[in-house]
C-alpha positions in Angstrom: 100.6 85.6 99.2 104.4 85.6 99.9 104.5 89.3 100.3 101.9 89.2 103.1 103.9 86.6 105.0 107.0 88.7 104.5 105.4 91.9 105.8 103.9 90.1 108.6 107.6 88.7 109.8 109.0 92.0 109.2 106.3 93.9 111.5 106.7 91.2 114.1 110.5 91.9 114.3 110.0 95.5 114.2 107.4 95.2 117.1 109.7 93.0 119.1 112.4 95.4 118.7 110.3 98.3 119.8 108.9 96.7 123.0 112.3 94.9 123.9 113.4 97.8 126.3 110.0 97.6 128.0 110.1 94.1 128.6 113.7 94.4 130.0 112.5 97.2 132.3 109.6 94.8 133.4 111.9 91.9 133.9 114.2 93.8 135.9 111.7 95.4 138.0 110.2 92.0 139.1 113.8 90.7 139.7 114.7 93.1 142.3 111.6 93.2 144.4 110.2 96.5 142.8 113.6 98.3 142.5 114.5 98.1 138.9 118.0 100.0 139.3 118.9 98.2 142.6 119.5 100.2 145.8 119.8 103.6 144.8 120.3 106.7 147.0 117.3 109.3 147.2 117.8 112.5 145.5 119.5 114.9 147.6 121.3 112.7 150.0 124.8 112.8 148.7 127.0 115.8 149.1 127.4 118.2 146.2 129.4 121.2 145.8 127.0 122.5 143.1 124.1 122.0 145.7 126.0 123.7 148.5 126.7 126.7 146.3 123.1 126.9 145.1 121.8 126.9 148.8 124.3 129.6 149.8 123.3 131.7 146.9 119.6 131.1 147.6 120.0 132.2 151.3 122.2 135.1 150.2 119.4 136.3 147.8 116.7 135.7 150.6 118.8 137.8 153.0 119.1 140.7 150.6 115.4 140.6 149.8 114.4 140.8 153.5 116.6 143.5 154.4 115.0 147.1 153.9 117.1 149.4 151.7 
């Protein structure tokens, strides 16, 4: 009977450890009015040299594809 209690306690601890991140996420989500990570910037609003380079490359490829050979 002692082993059943030990297994029950071990599984309870494993389950608590497995679902702790989910509980923390739900706690943060409810604390900040539906914004779990605070006020974050929407994607694409911040300037980035890589995004600028990619946009230039895409426009260059579009121009080359539209011009007749």
